[in-house]
N, C-alpha and C positions, 0 to 999 in steps of 0.2 A: 460483692467484693469490688472495691474501687481501684481502678488502674492508677499506677503512679505515673505522673507526667514526666517525661524525660526533660532534663534541663537543656538538652540540645535538640529540641523538638522541631526546629525549622531548619531545613537544608538550604543554605544560601549558595549561590553559584557566582562565579566571577563576572558573568555577563549580566547578572541581576544587580550587582552593587556598582554604583558609580565610583569609579576608582580614582577620579580626580579629587584633589584636596577640597575641603569645604570652601564655598564661595565667601569671600570677604565682604563686609558691609560696604567697603568702598566700591567693589565691583557691582554690587546690587544697586548702589546709589547712582552709578554711572549709566545704568540702563534707563531708557525712557519710562515714564510712569505706566504706560499701557503694557509694555513688555515686563516691567517689574511685577505688575499685578498678575499677568499671565503666568510668570514663573512661580508665583506663590499660590496659584489657583489649584491647590490640591497636590502639587508636586513637592512642596516643602512643608516643614513644620510651621507653626505660627510665627516663629522668629524669622522666617524667610531665609535662613542660612542652612539648616540641616535638611538634606534631601530625603524624601520618603523612598526607601529602598524596597520595602515589602509591606503588605497590608493584610491584616486578619479581620474578618467580619464575624459577628455573632448576633444572635437574636436577643432583643431587649424588649421589655414590657414598659412602655412609657407610663408614668403616673398621670393622673388627671390634670394636674397643673403643669404647664409647660415651663421648663426652666433650662438654662444652659448647663450642659454637662461637659463642655469642651474644656480640656485642661491638659497641660504638659506635666510630666512627672518622670522621675527616675526613682525606682524603688530602692530604698536603703534599709539596712538593718538597724533597728533601735537597740538600745543597750541590752534588752532581754533576748535579742536574736530573732524577734518576730518581725514579720512584714507589716508595715502600716498600710491598712486598706480602708476603703470606704465602709461605712456602717451598712449592715445587712438590711435589705428590704424584707420585713417580716410578712409582707403580703404575697411574696413569691412562694410557690409550692416547693416541695423538697427537691424535685429534679432540677428546677431552675437554680435553686440555691447551691446544689452540688456542682452544677456547671459553672456557676460564677466563682465558686471556691477554686475549682480546678484552673479556671482562667487566671485568677489572681496568683495561684501558685506557679503556673507556667510563665506568666509575664514577669514575676519576680525572679525566676531563674534566668530569664533572658537578660534582665538588667544586671544580674550578677555576672553575666558574661561580658558586660560592658556595652551592650546594645542600649540604645535610647528609644523610649516609647512615648507616644502621644495618643491619647484617646479622644474620640469625637463621637458623642452620642446625640448631639443636637444637630442632626443633618436633615436634609430635605428628603431623606429616605426613611419613612416611618418603620419602626420595628427593627432597624439594623444599626448596630454600633460598629465602629471602626477602630482598629488599633494600628497606628502607623509606626513603622519600625525604621530606625536609622542605624547603620553600622559605621561607627567612626573608623578612621583610617588605621589607628593603632590597634583596633580590635581585629581588623582584617589581617594585618601583619602577624598578630599573635595567633590567629586562628587559621593561618594559611595551611598548616599541616592537616588540621581537622577538616578543612573544606576541600581538600584534594587539589589545591592549586599548585602550579609549577612555579617555583620561585626562580628568577633568573640568576645567573652567576654574577660574580662581582664585576666582571668586565664584559664588554660587548666586543666580539671578534668578527671581523669581516671575512666571509667565506666567498672567495672569488669564483665567479661562474666561468665555465670553460669557454674558450674563444675559437673553437674549431668550426668545421663546416656546418655541423648540426646547429651550433649556436647562431651562426649567420642565417641559416635557413629559418630558424625559429624567429629571429628578428624580422626577417622579411615577411613571414606569415603574420606576425603580430602587427606590423604596419599595414598590411593589406586588409586585415580585419578590424582595424581601429574603429571604423564607424559602427561596428556591431557591439562594441564594448560599452557598458553603462558608464555614465559620468560620475564614477565613484572612485576616489583615489585609493581607498582601502582595498579595492578589488585588484589592484595591480600587484604584481609580484616583485618584491625588492630584492636586491642582492645582499642586504645586510640581514643577518639572522641572529636571534638571541639564543644562545645555547642555554639549555635548562635541563633539569632532571626532576623527577616527581618524588614526593614523599609517599610513604605507604602506611596506612593505618586503617583499622576497621571503621566501617561506616557507622554513623550514629543512628540511634533510634529516631524514627519519624514520629511526629505527634499523631496520636490516635484520637481524632476529634470526637466521634460519637455524639455529634450535636453540640459539643462545647464551642467549636467554631463552625461557622457555616461555609466559609470560603477562605482561601489563602492564595494570594497572587501578587506578583510584582506589577508595577504600573507601566503602562505604555509611555514612552518618552515622546512627548509632543512639544517640548520646548525648542523652538526653532533656533534661537540664538545660542543656547548653551550646548545643544547637541543636535547634530544634523542627521542622526541615524534614522529616526522615524520618518522624517521628511524625505530623506533620500530614498528610503525603502518604498515609500508611497509613490514617489515620482519616477524612480528608475527601475522599479520592480513590480509594484502592484498596479500598474497602469496598462491598459490594453494597447495604448499607443506605442509602447516599447516592445511589442511582441516579437519583433525581429532581432532584438538585442540579446546578448548573453546575460545571464543572471549575475547580480553582484553577490556571489556566494560568500565571499569573505565578509561582507557586511551582514548578510543573513546569519552567518555563524556567530558573529560578534553580538548580534542583537538577540538571537533565539537560542544559541548554543550549538554544539557540534552535532547532536543527534538530528535536529531539524535541518541543519545545514547539509548533512549528508543526504537526507531525503531529497531535498531540492536539487542537490548536485546529481544524484542518481536519476531523478526525473528529467533533468535537463539533458544528460547524456543519452538517456533512452529516447527522448524526443529527437535529438540530433541524429541518432542512428536510424530512426524511422525515415529520414529523408531519402537515403539511397534505396531502402526497401520499398518506399512508396513509388519512386521513379521506375524501378524494375517492375513492380506490380502494374502500374499504368501501361508500361510498354507491353506486358503480357496480355493485358486486356485489349489494347489497341490491335495487337497481332490477331487476336480472336475476331475482332470486328473486321479487320482487313481481309481475313481468309474465309469468312463465313460463306461467301458466294462461291468459293472454290472447294468447299467441303463436299465430297462426293456422297457420303451417307445422307446428309441433310438435303442435297439436291435430289437424291432418289426419293426421299420421303415427300418432298414438295413438288415432284414432277406431276404435271396435269394428267398424264396418262396412267398414273399410279392408281390401280383399281383394287388394291389389296384390301380385303374385308377382314376387320379385326373382331375378335370375340368381345362380348359385352363386358363392361367394367363393373357391373353389379347384377344381382339377381332380380328377375321379374321386371323391375322398373326400367332397366337399361336395355338398349337394343344394340344391334351390330352397328359398327361405325367404320368409316374409311380412314386408312392410315394417313392420308393426306391432311386430315384434320389436325394432326400433331406437327404440322410444318413449323408453326411458330415456336413451339417448345423445342423442337430439334435444332432450329437455328439459334435460339437463345442458349441452349446447352453448349453449343460449340464455343461460345464466348468464354466459358470457364473450363471446358473439357477439350483441350487441344494439346498437341505435343509440347507447347511452351509451358504448360502447367507443371509438367515433370521437372523441367529445368528450374522453374520458380520454387518448387518444393525443395530441391537441393540447395538452391541459393539461400532460402530462408533458414535452412538448417545451419549452413555455414555462417549466415548473418547472426544467428542467435549465439553461436560459439564466439564470434568476434565481439559481439556486444558484451558477453561475460568477461572476456579478456581485457577489453578496453576499460570496463568498469573497475576491474582489479587494479589496473595501472592508475586510473584516475583516483581511486580510493587511496592508493599508496602515496600519490602526490599530495593529496589533501592531508593525510596523516603527517607527512613531513612538514608541510606549510603550517599546520595547526598545532605542531608540537605534540603529536599523539603517538610517535614511533615507540616510545617507551611506556605507553599507557596500557594497562591491563584492565579490562572491564570488571574482572573479579574484585578489583580494589574497591569498587563502588556498588557491586551488585550481589555480594555474597552474604550480606547481613540478613538475618531472618526477618520475614514480614511480621507485622504486629499480630495478624490473624493466626499465623503459625505459632508464635510464642504464646498466644492466649490458649490455643489448643494444647500445646505442650504443658502449660501450667495447669490446665484442667486435668490432664492425664496424670501429672505428678501429684496433684492434690488427691485425686481419686486413689492412686496407688498408696499414698501415705495414709489415707484414711482406712484403706483395706488392710495394710500390713502393720499399722501403728508404728512405723519406722520412717525416719527421714531418709529419702533416697541419697545414696552416696555418689551415684553417677548422674550426669545430666541426661534427662529424658529427651527422646526424639520420637517423631511419628514414623512408624514402620509401615511396611506393606500391609500388615495385618490390620493396623489402625485404619488404613485407607481402603481396605478391601470393599466395604459397602459403597464407597464413592466410585471406585473403579468399576464395579458391577453396574452401578447406575449409569456411568458414562457409556459403557458398552451397549447397554440396553437402549438408552436414549439415542445414541448415535445411529444404531441400527434402525430404530423406530423412525427417526427423521429421514434417513435414506429411504426407508420403505414408504414414507409419506410422499417423497418425491417420485418414486416409481409409480405409486398409485395414481398420482395426479397426471403423470405422463400417459398412463393407461387410460385414464378418463378422457384425455384429449384425443387419444386414438379412437375411442368409441364415438366421440363427438364428430370426428372426421368421417368415420364410416357411416354413421346415421345421417349426417348432413349431406353427404354425397348421394345417398339413396333418395333422400327427401327432395333435393334440388332436381334430380332427374325426373321426378314426377310433375315438375312444374309445367304449366301450359305456355309459359313465356319462352320463346325460342332463344332469346338473349341470355336468359338465366341458365338454360340447359347448355348453351355453348360455352359458358364461362364457369362451369361447375368446378373444375380443377383449380383454377386461379382463386376463386372465392373461398374454397375450402382451405387451400394452402395458406392464404393470407390471414384469414380469421383465426385459424388454429395457431399460427405463429404469434399473433397478437395476444391470444389467450395465454399461450406459454409465457410471453413477456410479462404480462400482468402478474401471473402466478409467481414467476421468478422474483419480481420486485417485492412482492408481499413476503414470500418465504425468506428472502435475504434478511429482512428485518427480524423475522421470527428466529431464524437460525443464529443470528448474531447474539440475540438475548439468551437463547438456549446454550450456546457455547460458553458464554460468560458464566451462566449459572452452574454449568457442569464443572468449569474450572475452579470456581469458588468452592464447590464441594470437595475437590481434591486437596485443598489447603496446601498449595505449593510452598516450599520453604522460602524462596527468594523472589524478588520482583522479576528478575530475569526469567526464572523458571515459570512464574505465573504468566508472563507475557508470551513466552514460547508455546506453552500448552494452549493458551487461548488462541493464538494465531493458528496453530496446527488444526484445532477443532473447527475454527471458523472457516479456514481454507478448505478443509475436506467437505463440509456441509455446503458451502457456497459454490465450490467447484462442481460438485455433483448436481446441485440445483441448476446451475447455468448450462451445463453441458449434457445432461441426460437426454433432453429432447433432441439435441443435435446428434448425439451418438445413436439414438434409435433410428433416425432418418438415414444416417450414414451406413449403418451396418446391419440393421434388422428389417427395416421396411422393404417390402417387395421380395424378401427371401423366405418368408413364412406364409406363403400364399396358397401353394398347391398348384393345381392345373384345372382347366375347364373340365367339368364333370366330376372333379374330386377336390373341391376347394376346402381350405381350412376355415372353420367358423369359430367365433367367440360366442359363448353362451348359446350355441346352436342356432344363432339368428344373424349375427353380424359377420359378414365375410371380410377377411383380412384385406387391407388395402394394398394396391399394387403401385409400382412406380410408373411414371410416364414412359413412353417408348424411348425417349432420350436418356433414360436412367434417372436415378434419384439425385443426381448431382445438382440439378437446377433447383429442386425443392430444398436440398441442403443449403444452397446459396441463399434462398429466400429466408429460411429460418435463421441462418447465421447472421444475415445482414439486419433483419428486424430486431433480433435479440441484442446484437452488439450496438447498433445505433440507438435503440430504445434505452438500453442501460446507460449509455454515455449521455444521452440528452436528458433523460428524466432523472435517473438516480444520481449520476455524477455531477450534473450541472444544476438542474432545477431544485433538487433536494438540498444541495449544498448552499444554494442562495436563499431558498424560501424557508427552510426549516430553522436556521439560526435567527432569521428575522421574526419568524412566528414565535419562537421561544422567547425572544427578547420582548416582544409585545405582551406575551402572557405574563412574564415576570413583572412588567410595569403595571399590568392590570391587577395582579395579585397584590402589589404594593400600594394600590389605590392612588396611583399618581395619574390623575386625569389630565393634567396640563403638561405632560412630559415633553411633547414636541416644542411647546413654547419655551419652556425653561431650558431645554437643550439648545434651542436656537439662540437664546439670550445668554448662554454660557453661565447659568446660575449654579449648575451642578459642579461639585468638586471633581477633580480628575479621578480620585479613588471611588467616588460614587458612580461616575460614568462607567468605569471599568467593571464595577460590581454587576451592572446590568448587561454586560456582554456575555456571550455564550462561553461556558467553561471549556477549556481545552480537554478533549477526550482521548488524546493520544494519536499516534500516527498509523495505528492499525487500519482504520477505514481508508486512509489515503493510499497506503501500500496495497491493500486488498483489491481496491478497484483497478489499480494498475496491473496487478498480477493476473486478475481475471482478463483484463484487456490483452495482456501479453499472451494469454492462452488463446484468445480469439485470433490474434495476429499469427500465431505459429501453429496451433494444433490442426486447424482445418483450412490452412491457407491454400491448399490445392483446389478447394471449391470456391474460394472468394479472394482472388488476387488483389482486390481493392481494399482489403481489410487494413493493411499498413497505412494507406492514404487517409482513411477515415480516422484511424488512431492518431495519426500525426495532426490532423486538423483539430481533433478533440484535445490533444495534449497542449497545443499552442494556447488554447483557451484555458485549459486546466491549470497551467502554471500560473497565469495571471489571476485566475479565480482563486486558487489556493493562497496566493500571495496576498491578495486583497482580504481574504478571510482571516489570515493570520494577523495582518496589520490592523484591520478595522473592525472585524466581526467577532473575534475571539479575545478572551483575556490573554494577556501575555503569558506564555507557558513558562514554567520553571525550567530553566535551561539544564540540560543533561549532557554529559560527555559520552561519546561513543567513538570507536575507531572503525566501525563497519556497520553495515545494514542488518547484521545479525542473521536470523533464520530465513529472512526473505531471500537472501542469495541462494541458499540451498533449495528453496522452493522454485526459484527461477531456473536453476539447473535441472531440477526434476521435471518441470514443465517442458524445457527444451528437449530433454531426452525422450519424454513421452511423445512430443510432437513428431519426432522422426518416425516412430513406430506408427502413429495414427495416420500420418500422411502417406506412408507406404501402403497401408490398408485402404485408404481412401482412393488412391490411384489404382490399386489393384482390383478392389471389389466394388467400389461405388461408381467409378467412371468406366467408360468403354475403351480405355486406352489399351489394356491387355487383350480383350477380344479382337480389337482391330488389328493389333500386331500379329496375333495368332492366325487370323484369317488371311492377312496379307502375305505371310511367309509360309503358310501351310496349306491353305485351301483355295486361294485365289488362282484362277487359271492363267492370268496375265500379270500377277504380282501387283495389281492395283487394288483399290477399294471398291471397284464396281462389283455389285452383287452382295455386299456385306449385309445390307438390311435384310434381304431375303434369306441369307445364311443364318441369321439370328432368330428367325421366326419359325415356329413349329406349326403343324397342321392339327386341326381338331374337327371330327365329324359331329355336326350339330345333333345328330340323332342319339349321341351318347350323353346328352345332358341328363342330370338327375330329374326324376319326376317332381314336379312342383317348382323347379328352379329354371324352367325354360324362359328365355328372354322374350321381349315383346316382338311382334311381327315387324320385319323391316320394311314397312310400307314406304318410308322415305327413300329407300334405295331403288325401288322400282323393279326388283327381281328377287326371286327366292334364293336363300343361302343354304348350301349344302355343306360347305367347308368354311371355317373361319381360322384366322391365324392368331397366335399369341407368342409373346417373347419368352423363349426358353429353348434349351437344347434337349429335345425329346424325339423319339422315333415317331414316324407318321402312323396314322390309324391303319394303313394297309400293310404294315410290316408284320413280321411274325411275333414281335413283342411290342405292341402298340403302346404309346405313351410312356415307354421306359426311357430313362435318361440315356442319351446317346454318347458315343465316344468323343464327340466334339466337346461335350461338357467337361469330361475328365481332362482333356488336353488343355482347355482354358483354365481349369482349376489348378492344374500342375504349373502352368505358366504364371498364374497369379501368386501362388505360394513361393515360387522361385524368385519372382520379382521382389516380394516382401523381404525375403532373406538377403538378396543381393543389395537392394536399396538401403536397407537398414544398416548392414555392415559397412558398405562403402561410405555412406554419409557419416556414420559415427567415426570411421577411420579418418576421414577428411577433417572432421571436427577436432579429433585428438591431435592431428597434425597442426591445425591452427592454434590449439592450446600450446603446443610445444614450440612453435615458431615465435609466438608473441610472449616475451618475458613478462612476468608479473610486476616487476619493479622497473620503472624507466631507468635508463642508463645514467642520466644526469642526476637523478635522485640517489641512485646507488653510490655514485661518486661523492656526492655531497655528504651522505651519511658517513662514508668512510673517512672523509676529511674531518668531519666534526668529531668523530671518535678520536682521531689523532690529536686534534686541538684540545679535546677534553682531557686526554691523558697529560698533555703538556701543561694544561692549567693546573691539574692536581699536583703535578710534580713541582711546579713553581710555588704553589701555596705551601706544600710540605717543606720545601727548601726554605721559604720565608719564615715559617714557624720554627724550624730548627735553628735558623740563625738568630731569631728573637730569643729563643730559650738559651742558646749559647751565650748571647750578650748579657742575659740576666743572671748567668751562673758565674760565681767567682772563679777566677783563674782561667777564663776563656772557655771552660767547659768541654775541653777536648775529650777528657776521660769520661765525661758524663753524657756526651752527645749520643752515644749508642743507646743510652738508657731511655732517651726520649724519642728515638727514631720512629717506632711503630705508633703513629697517630691515626686514629680512626678517620676514614675518609668522610664518613657521614657528618663529621663535625668541621669539615674543612671549608664549607661554603657559608659565609656570613650572610646576615640579612642585608638587603640593599635599601637604597633610598627610595622614597615613594615614587619619584618620577621614573626611575628605572623599572620599578615594578609595574607601573601603569602602562609602560610600553609593551609589556608582555600580554596585556589583556586584549 
């Protein structure tokens, strides 16, 4: 069964169509010859007047003899009502012939709509044909309702800004930050606003290509004299030399559409909000550096007279060791495990709440400035997807064949129809999460076995750096696995979403985002969660250790706790993902794909011809990387937001590294959109969608995780308990000895005895280990002591108090900061009043006109014509007024 091509198969957007009137020949003749040639170099039809607004590409089979197939045409109906088309090539197989027929049918429908087409098959790109489309101005006006454009009202009203203290402060701030603004006039906020309202109508079907067309894209605007948009974007946005400037968001929105504009506005605000978080994080880190020499626990560990003998870290291969050997680890742990860390965790929780509120305000301001206050996404996102309608059609035909009756009601896919897909989703999601857990477990075995093997080395340097070597190499392995699984999970999430056959594009996107987020979040944070909450807690004690496969002893944390190891894992994963995945992949992969496309097209002299400007603009754009959506861009930032907020108690420098990355990321993404990707089809949106809910969810989870990190991973709570419950003088002196338990070496299991401590120079009868247990000479040896329960109670109490206090403070921040800026609220109110006045004046004018046309003055007939529909009260406007609203 052949699908019927929709006559409205291409969705144009106002930012894709050049809204200025067509250029006159006089204007073209006034240009210098070089510029005239450049303007016509693929940006215009062969007549040099009609601009190319959209391009479709398709696969062609060239005949053996080369001949020119470039021609302009407008399909017209002949007297029989058929389309006049080129004769069929009988050498083509059935599938190619069917595709060509569908192209001709679809292109004929486009011309019926008034669009103008020009084909070009004699290009320098073998095997690819191009259909250039131009939308005349009268077609744009006629199709404004269909294309979801906002038509301006007949008159332009000036909405005066407030002149109070707030406006004066805003003016002063604007002047002070003038050097940070890009040199783009469209980015400035003007006092004159065009009042408008939106039409509402169901969205059209989109063309289902299935190989009929290979690509569809608008052209990048590279004509410097006729439009400065692309040039300004490249100079004032996509350049690393302007990293310190604000983004020209208004121009980004005008060139790429509201959806992409909102992404870059969100990314810019997020980056700005990272500045105070980075400063506070650096201060916390410097506080740790400044107080490390005054930290009593680390001083006790590093004291030369410290002769505490510790129990072996592994069986057989390891021997006893001095606590003083952990001096470096203890001092380094203090950099991240100090009282300022608790303050920073609270600060970051409030910072996340303030970021959310500021984004809501910024989003509302952009909605107002971009005329989105009355826009509802359901207007453009509720139409069923082609895949969904195809499945519904299959279901309907199957039911009709079974019952031999035509269905009276419109069919739809039910939960029963999707049940196999849902079960596949559940099984595959659990399987992928299980794969992540299995890989983490494999890395644990690597750490345990490598730790034992390195202790057998004859090299004293190797033995002294066992912990650092194992930590670093395991973190790198985790990073590599995360990068690989990220790509796999992205493909799996898309496949699972396709199986569900969501009804609308919005539903498809949200389901895809949710699955991808779950898989990538688990992939990125499972190794970190293991170190933070499980490592060192499932160990056992000397003489009764816990083993895996009866051979591998579970690994312990260093004496300073697992916080330092958590910091190493977090920093390597975060920096590695940002450097490799977010930057190198974004630069290298598009260039590699571009090269592969040129190789496949057998264009050996691509670089020469590109340098000599022989390719047409639509050919050059054809070899750019297709736009794959904003999901990868948002996803990498959401994961980074998780690194910044979830475990910030262990790595206060995370906001700083995120800030440095984002400064580069903004310009890298900008350059990618301007120069590396095909120009996306602009889409309207009034918010960032499901990403905001994910951000709020991560922020809420961050409060809980940081509470547990401070309570159970760091030594903050044990230090407080000792200082206020067990210290004889209220100081931290004796804390290290208080946290160490005794073990009689004669109680080691047979075959698990450590090596003889020849390097110590004396026999060992008692060794120490970090735990709260009774000594071997007590009535209940090695049983958990009462100090353990006191510390556990304090830890649980801290989690409850910290979580509730911080969430309460976050709710207070939400309540104190209004979602809508006051000036925007006042402007919207004034515009509503002006709109009502406008409608009343137009109603009155129409009534007077009707009365003047009625014999006898029409007094008695005036009431008859009073109720006039408002929807008919706004006439179409002139083209220059319409153009101002784009």
